[in-house]
C-alpha atoms as an extended CHARMM CRD file, in Angstrom:
* protein
*
       125  EXT
         1         1  MET       CA            102.5030000000      141.6380000000      141.6150000000  PROA      1               0.0000000000
         2         2  ILE       CA            105.4810000000      139.2070000000      142.9710000000  PROA      2               0.0000000000
         3         3  LEU       CA            105.5100000000      138.8950000000      146.8100000000  PROA      3               0.0000000000
         4         4  LEU       CA            108.3410000000      137.8540000000      148.2170000000  PROA      4               0.0000000000
         5         5  LEU       CA            107.7640000000      136.7010000000      151.6890000000  PROA      5               0.0000000000
         6         6  ASP       CA            110.2380000000      137.7840000000      154.6690000000  PROA      6               0.0000000000
         7         7  ALA       CA            110.7630000000      135.0860000000      157.5730000000  PROA      7               0.0000000000
         8         8  HSD       CA            108.5390000000      136.8150000000      159.8440000000  PROA      8               0.0000000000
         9         9  ALA       CA            105.7810000000      137.6320000000      157.4820000000  PROA      9               0.0000000000
        10        10  LEU       CA            106.0310000000      133.6630000000      156.3030000000  PROA      10              0.0000000000
        11        11  VAL       CA            105.7590000000      132.6700000000      160.1690000000  PROA      11              0.0000000000
        12        12  TRP       CA            102.8320000000      135.0180000000      160.7270000000  PROA      12              0.0000000000
        13        13  TRP       CA            101.0660000000      133.9070000000      157.8070000000  PROA      13              0.0000000000
        14        14  LEU       CA            101.4830000000      130.1040000000      158.6670000000  PROA      14              0.0000000000
        15        15  LEU       CA            100.2360000000      130.7500000000      162.2600000000  PROA      15              0.0000000000
        16        16  ASP       CA             97.7350000000      133.0240000000      161.4210000000  PROA      16              0.0000000000
        17        17  ASP       CA             99.1300000000      135.2150000000      163.6290000000  PROA      17              0.0000000000
        18        18  PRO       CA             97.2190000000      138.3070000000      163.9780000000  PROA      18              0.0000000000
        19        19  LYS       CA            100.7780000000      140.4470000000      164.0980000000  PROA      19              0.0000000000
        20        20  LEU       CA            100.4470000000      140.1390000000      160.0890000000  PROA      20              0.0000000000
        21        21  SER       CA             99.0950000000      143.4360000000      158.9070000000  PROA      21              0.0000000000
        22        22  ARG       CA             95.5450000000      143.5850000000      157.4100000000  PROA      22              0.0000000000
        23        23  GLY       CA             97.3390000000      144.8970000000      154.3400000000  PROA      23              0.0000000000
        24        24  ALA       CA             99.7860000000      142.3240000000      153.9510000000  PROA      24              0.0000000000
        25        25  HSD       CA             97.2970000000      139.4550000000      154.7170000000  PROA      25              0.0000000000
        26        26  GLY       CA             94.9840000000      140.7190000000      152.1350000000  PROA      26              0.0000000000
        27        27  ALA       CA             97.8230000000      141.1120000000      149.5220000000  PROA      27              0.0000000000
        28        28  ILE       CA             99.1320000000      137.1800000000      150.4520000000  PROA      28              0.0000000000
        29        29  ALA       CA             95.6620000000      136.1010000000      150.2400000000  PROA      29              0.0000000000
        30        30  ASP       CA             94.5940000000      137.7460000000      146.9480000000  PROA      30              0.0000000000
        31        31  PRO       CA             94.9550000000      135.0880000000      144.0700000000  PROA      31              0.0000000000
        32        32  GLY       CA             96.2010000000      137.6360000000      141.5190000000  PROA      32              0.0000000000
        33        33  ASN       CA             99.3220000000      137.7190000000      143.4110000000  PROA      33              0.0000000000
        34        34  ASP       CA            102.4270000000      135.4130000000      142.7900000000  PROA      34              0.0000000000
        35        35  ILE       CA            103.8120000000      134.5770000000      146.4950000000  PROA      35              0.0000000000
        36        36  VAL       CA            107.2280000000      133.4410000000      146.8860000000  PROA      36              0.0000000000
        37        37  VAL       CA            109.4880000000      132.0910000000      149.5510000000  PROA      37              0.0000000000
        38        38  SER       CA            113.1300000000      132.0690000000      149.1040000000  PROA      38              0.0000000000
        39        39  ALA       CA            115.0880000000      128.9050000000      149.8200000000  PROA      39              0.0000000000
        40        40  ALA       CA            117.1020000000      131.1670000000      152.2670000000  PROA      40              0.0000000000
        41        41  THR       CA            114.2490000000      131.9190000000      154.3090000000  PROA      41              0.0000000000
        42        42  VAL       CA            113.2960000000      128.2550000000      154.5520000000  PROA      42              0.0000000000
        43        43  TRP       CA            117.1700000000      128.2650000000      155.7680000000  PROA      43              0.0000000000
        44        44  GLU       CA            117.1810000000      130.9090000000      157.9720000000  PROA      44              0.0000000000
        45        45  LEU       CA            113.9500000000      129.4360000000      159.7900000000  PROA      45              0.0000000000
        46        46  ALA       CA            115.0930000000      125.9850000000      159.9420000000  PROA      46              0.0000000000
        47        47  ILE       CA            118.0540000000      127.1510000000      161.6490000000  PROA      47              0.0000000000
        48        48  LYS       CA            116.0900000000      129.2190000000      164.3210000000  PROA      48              0.0000000000
        49        49  ARG       CA            113.7940000000      126.0350000000      164.6130000000  PROA      49              0.0000000000
        50        50  ALA       CA            116.8260000000      123.7520000000      165.3170000000  PROA      50              0.0000000000
        51        51  ALA       CA            118.1380000000      126.1650000000      168.0200000000  PROA      51              0.0000000000
        52        52  GLY       CA            114.6940000000      125.9740000000      169.7220000000  PROA      52              0.0000000000
        53        53  LYS       CA            114.1760000000      130.0330000000      169.0830000000  PROA      53              0.0000000000
        54        54  ILE       CA            110.7860000000      129.1570000000      166.9590000000  PROA      54              0.0000000000
        55        55  LYS       CA            108.3910000000      126.0740000000      166.9670000000  PROA      55              0.0000000000
        56        56  LEU       CA            107.4150000000      125.5170000000      163.2930000000  PROA      56              0.0000000000
        57        57  ALA       CA            106.5060000000      122.1730000000      161.0030000000  PROA      57              0.0000000000
        58        58  ALA       CA            108.9250000000      119.8130000000      160.6940000000  PROA      58              0.0000000000
        59        59  ASP       CA            108.8200000000      120.1370000000      157.0220000000  PROA      59              0.0000000000
        60        60  LEU       CA            108.7710000000      124.0820000000      156.4170000000  PROA      60              0.0000000000
        61        61  SER       CA            109.2030000000      123.3910000000      152.6180000000  PROA      61              0.0000000000
        62        62  ALA       CA            105.8760000000      121.4570000000      152.3460000000  PROA      62              0.0000000000
        63        63  ALA       CA            104.1880000000      123.8490000000      154.7890000000  PROA      63              0.0000000000
        64        64  VAL       CA            105.1550000000      126.7870000000      152.4570000000  PROA      64              0.0000000000
        65        65  GLU       CA            103.6140000000      124.2940000000      149.2610000000  PROA      65              0.0000000000
        66        66  THR       CA            100.7420000000      123.4910000000      151.1970000000  PROA      66              0.0000000000
        67        67  ALA       CA            100.1570000000      127.5440000000      151.6220000000  PROA      67              0.0000000000
        68        68  GLY       CA            100.1830000000      127.4680000000      147.9120000000  PROA      68              0.0000000000
        69        69  PHE       CA            103.4150000000      129.7460000000      147.9880000000  PROA      69              0.0000000000
        70        70  SER       CA            106.1870000000      128.8360000000      145.2430000000  PROA      70              0.0000000000
        71        71  GLY       CA            109.6440000000      128.3340000000      146.4520000000  PROA      71              0.0000000000
        72        72  LEU       CA            112.3120000000      130.2970000000      145.1330000000  PROA      72              0.0000000000
        73        73  PRO       CA            116.0580000000      128.7900000000      144.7720000000  PROA      73              0.0000000000
        74        74  VAL       CA            119.1030000000      130.7410000000      145.5520000000  PROA      74              0.0000000000
        75        75  THR       CA            121.0670000000      130.9380000000      142.4010000000  PROA      75              0.0000000000
        76        76  GLY       CA            124.6680000000      131.6520000000      141.9110000000  PROA      76              0.0000000000
        77        77  ALA       CA            123.8710000000      134.8190000000      140.3310000000  PROA      77              0.0000000000
        78        78  ASP       CA            121.6260000000      135.7870000000      143.2890000000  PROA      78              0.0000000000
        79        79  ALA       CA            124.4210000000      134.9470000000      145.8320000000  PROA      79              0.0000000000
        80        80  GLU       CA            126.7870000000      137.4030000000      143.8950000000  PROA      80              0.0000000000
        81        81  ALA       CA            124.5600000000      139.9810000000      143.4690000000  PROA      81              0.0000000000
        82        82  ALA       CA            123.7150000000      139.7410000000      147.5830000000  PROA      82              0.0000000000
        83        83  ALA       CA            127.3240000000      140.1230000000      148.1990000000  PROA      83              0.0000000000
        84        84  GLY       CA            127.9690000000      143.0240000000      146.1370000000  PROA      84              0.0000000000
        85        85  LEU       CA            125.1480000000      144.7380000000      147.6680000000  PROA      85              0.0000000000
        86        86  PRO       CA            125.9550000000      148.0670000000      150.1700000000  PROA      86              0.0000000000
        87        87  MET       CA            126.5980000000      147.0970000000      153.5780000000  PROA      87              0.0000000000
        88        88  LEU       CA            123.2970000000      148.8490000000      154.8400000000  PROA      88              0.0000000000
        89        89  HSD       CA            121.9190000000      145.6290000000      156.1990000000  PROA      89              0.0000000000
        90        90  HSD       CA            124.1900000000      143.0760000000      158.1460000000  PROA      90              0.0000000000
        91        91  ASP       CA            122.0240000000      140.1430000000      157.8920000000  PROA      91              0.0000000000
        92        92  PRO       CA            122.7950000000      137.8800000000      154.9620000000  PROA      92              0.0000000000
        93        93  PHE       CA            119.4540000000      136.1730000000      154.8840000000  PROA      93              0.0000000000
        94        94  ASP       CA            118.0600000000      139.6350000000      154.3400000000  PROA      94              0.0000000000
        95        95  ARG       CA            120.3970000000      140.6590000000      151.5220000000  PROA      95              0.0000000000
        96        96  MET       CA            119.5610000000      137.7750000000      149.9380000000  PROA      96              0.0000000000
        97        97  LEU       CA            116.1950000000      138.7130000000      149.6180000000  PROA      97              0.0000000000
        98        98  VAL       CA            116.9730000000      142.0410000000      148.4120000000  PROA      98              0.0000000000
        99        99  ALA       CA            118.8080000000      140.7460000000      145.5810000000  PROA      99              0.0000000000
       100       100  GLN       CA            116.1780000000      138.1620000000      144.7580000000  PROA      100             0.0000000000
       101       101  ALA       CA            113.5140000000      140.9200000000      144.7950000000  PROA      101             0.0000000000
       102       102  LEU       CA            115.7480000000      143.2060000000      142.6260000000  PROA      102             0.0000000000
       103       103  ARG       CA            115.9690000000      140.3580000000      140.0800000000  PROA      103             0.0000000000
       104       104  LEU       CA            112.0810000000      139.2590000000      139.7740000000  PROA      104             0.0000000000
       105       105  ASP       CA            110.9210000000      143.1760000000      140.1980000000  PROA      105             0.0000000000
       106       106  ALA       CA            109.2700000000      141.7880000000      143.4650000000  PROA      106             0.0000000000
       107       107  THR       CA            107.7240000000      143.4020000000      146.5000000000  PROA      107             0.0000000000
       108       108  ILE       CA            109.2080000000      142.2190000000      149.8380000000  PROA      108             0.0000000000
       109       109  VAL       CA            106.6360000000      141.8680000000      152.8270000000  PROA      109             0.0000000000
       110       110  SER       CA            108.5570000000      142.6510000000      155.9130000000  PROA      110             0.0000000000
       111       111  ARG       CA            108.5400000000      144.8220000000      158.8920000000  PROA      111             0.0000000000
       112       112  ASP       CA            112.1220000000      145.3360000000      158.5370000000  PROA      112             0.0000000000
       113       113  ALA       CA            113.1000000000      149.0750000000      158.0080000000  PROA      113             0.0000000000
       114       114  LEU       CA            116.8520000000      148.2480000000      157.1850000000  PROA      114             0.0000000000
       115       115  LEU       CA            115.5870000000      146.9890000000      153.9650000000  PROA      115             0.0000000000
       116       116  GLU       CA            114.3520000000      150.4000000000      152.7130000000  PROA      116             0.0000000000
       117       117  PRO       CA            117.5210000000      152.3240000000      152.0710000000  PROA      117             0.0000000000
       118       118  TYR       CA            118.0460000000      149.3500000000      149.1850000000  PROA      118             0.0000000000
       119       119  GLY       CA            115.1830000000      151.0140000000      146.9190000000  PROA      119             0.0000000000
       120       120  VAL       CA            113.1120000000      147.9080000000      147.1500000000  PROA      120             0.0000000000
       121       121  PRO       CA            109.4500000000      148.1310000000      147.3030000000  PROA      121             0.0000000000
       122       122  ILE       CA            108.3690000000      147.0260000000      150.4880000000  PROA      122             0.0000000000
       123       123  LEU       CA            104.9840000000      146.0950000000      151.7970000000  PROA      123             0.0000000000
       124       124  GLN       CA            104.5720000000      146.5470000000      155.5850000000  PROA      124             0.0000000000
       125       125  ALA       CA            104.0180000000      143.0020000000      157.2950000000  PROA      125             0.0000000000
């Protein structure tokens, strides 16, 4: 299974935060699953870090790689697909995750209930 981590799920994993559900933790730790992190998520977290909203490693991409996760670039097709989604969710980063999950047939690891109406599989973070 391909698991696409939402920003909060990634942060909770990297910080070993108990907010991450046992089910999500087990699925992320399962070597049979492919864990991917969108460049959009790295961008979102870097913006929040620069604004002083969160404290994370200076090189988030390296932290993702060290965790054994794969980086997922944002393609032009992803951008067009995200822009074409119904405006059920107004966060452009989350809409990008939906577009990428649809392309990859991936499950998004998230607690964001606003993603559910898009019909992508969600694993509760």
